N, C-alpha and C positions, 0 to 999 in steps of 0.2 A: 257083352258091352253094356255099360250102365246108361240109363236114360238121363236126360238133362234134369238136374235138380234145381228148381227155381229158387230154393232157399240158400244154396251154397255156391252156385256157379256164376255169380255176378262178375263181370270183368273188373280187373283192378282199377281203382280210382273212379268207379262208376257206382252210383247209388241206385237202389231199386226205384222204379218210378212210383209216384204217388198212386195208390191203388186201393180200391175197395172191392172185396170179394163177397158177393151175396151167396149165401148157402141156401140151396133149394131142395125141396122134397121131391120134385119131379124134374125131368129133363125136357120140359116144354119151354124152349127158349123163345124170347120175343123175336119176331121177324122185323124187317126194316120198317114196315108201316107201324107196328106196335112201338118200336124204339123211337120213331119219329113222334108219335103221339105223346110218349113220356117226355121227350125233349121239349116239345111244345108246352106241355103242362109245367115243366120245370123252369123254362127260360122265357116263356110268354112271347115267343115269336114263331112263325111258321117254319117248319123244317121239311125240306124236299127229301125224297128217297132215292136220289141220284146225285152225283157229284157235280151240281150245277150252280150252287150259291154258297155264300159264307155260312149258311145254316142248313146243314144236310146230314143225313145218315146214309151211308153207302157201303157197298161191298167192294173191296179192292183185293183181288186174288183170293187169298184165304182169310183176309182180315175184314172185320166189320169196324168201320170208323164213323165217328160223329164229329163234325166240324161245327163249332159254336163261335162264330167270329174268328178271333185269332187262336182259339184253343182247339186242339184235336185230341179226342179221346178214342181209345181203342177198346174193343171188347173181345173177350175170350170165353168160350163156352166149353164145358167139359162134363161128361156124363158119369163121372166117378167121384167119390168123396174127396174133398180137397186135401184132407189130412191123411189119406190112405198110406202114404209113405212114411208117416211119423205116428205110429200107434201110441207113443207116450204122450203126444200132445193132448189128446182128449183126457187121458187118465190124470194128467197133471193140472188140468183146469180146476180152479178153486170152487167155483159156483156150480151147483146142480143145473141151473138154467143154461149155463154155457155148455156143460157136457150134453144136455138134452138137445141143444141146437146142433151140436156136432153129430150126435148119434142119429138124429132124424133126417139129416140131409143126405142126398144121394147124387147130387149134381151141383155145379156152381157156375156163376157168371162173374167174371172179373172185369172191372172197369179200370183202365189205366189212363193217367194223364200222359199222353204220348208226346205232345209238342205244344209250345206256346210260350208266351212271355211271363206267365204268372209265377209268383213265388209259391213255396210249398203250402202256405196257409190258404191261399186262393185256389190252388189246385185241389186241395181236399174239400174246400167249400163248394167248388163246382161239381166234384164227384158226389158230394153229399146231397146237393140240390137235385141231381139226377136220380140218386138212390131213393130219395123221398118219393119221387114220382113213380118209381118202379116197385116200391114196397107193396106186398100183398101177402095173403095167407100162405102162399107156397114158400115164402122166405122164412127160414128158421133163425137166421141171424146174419151178421156181417163180420167179416174178418178184415182187419187193417194190417196187411203184411209189414209195412214200414214202421208201424207202431207196436206190432206184436200184441194186438188187442182183438178180442172177440166179444161182440155184444149180441146177446140173444134178441130176437124180434118179439119182445114181450112188453112193448111200450117204451122200454129204455133205449132201444135203437132209434126210434123216431126222435126222441128227445135229444139224444147225442148228435144225430145228423142235423137237426134244427139248430142246436147250439153251435155247431161248426159253421153253418151257413151264416148265422147272425154274428159270429165273432169277427168276420171280415167286413161287415158293413154292406154297402151297396155293391151288388154283383151285376149291375146293369151291363149288358153286352152292347157292342157297337151296332149301329143300324144295319139292316139287311141291305146287301149289295149283290149284284150279279157279277160272276167272273167274266 
């Protein structure tokens, strides 16, 4: 029996969610408190670590979710190389820095725009804003599945993420409210 292939088994008439995959050297994934701190840094509002406000990071069954006002992001963590099922992907990359980013990573963290009213540009801007807050030396690069783009974490990634955030203008989120 073959496993699910995230690249080919999308339901008909359904597009892949807006997603950014951070390629990581180690499999030390952020916990809820760390994700909350990154979200606070990115969006400049306090985030709870339980599902109690419009601004929270929480666990729901097997999923880690982040609610930022009307937007919901989901996280997936995996302890194997992202491209392990596609050995030609790394070989076909044009730039040595892209190949190095792939070869150095051994785990990944995917952030998906799961639900909300935003168009695709705003979805990627929100994901980019959070990615900026999460970038560190453990990240070798980022892959954008919907764009089929890989950017190494060599300075060019931060610039690309900042450009995406600034391209949509004001990303101010609605005020904090209690459910």
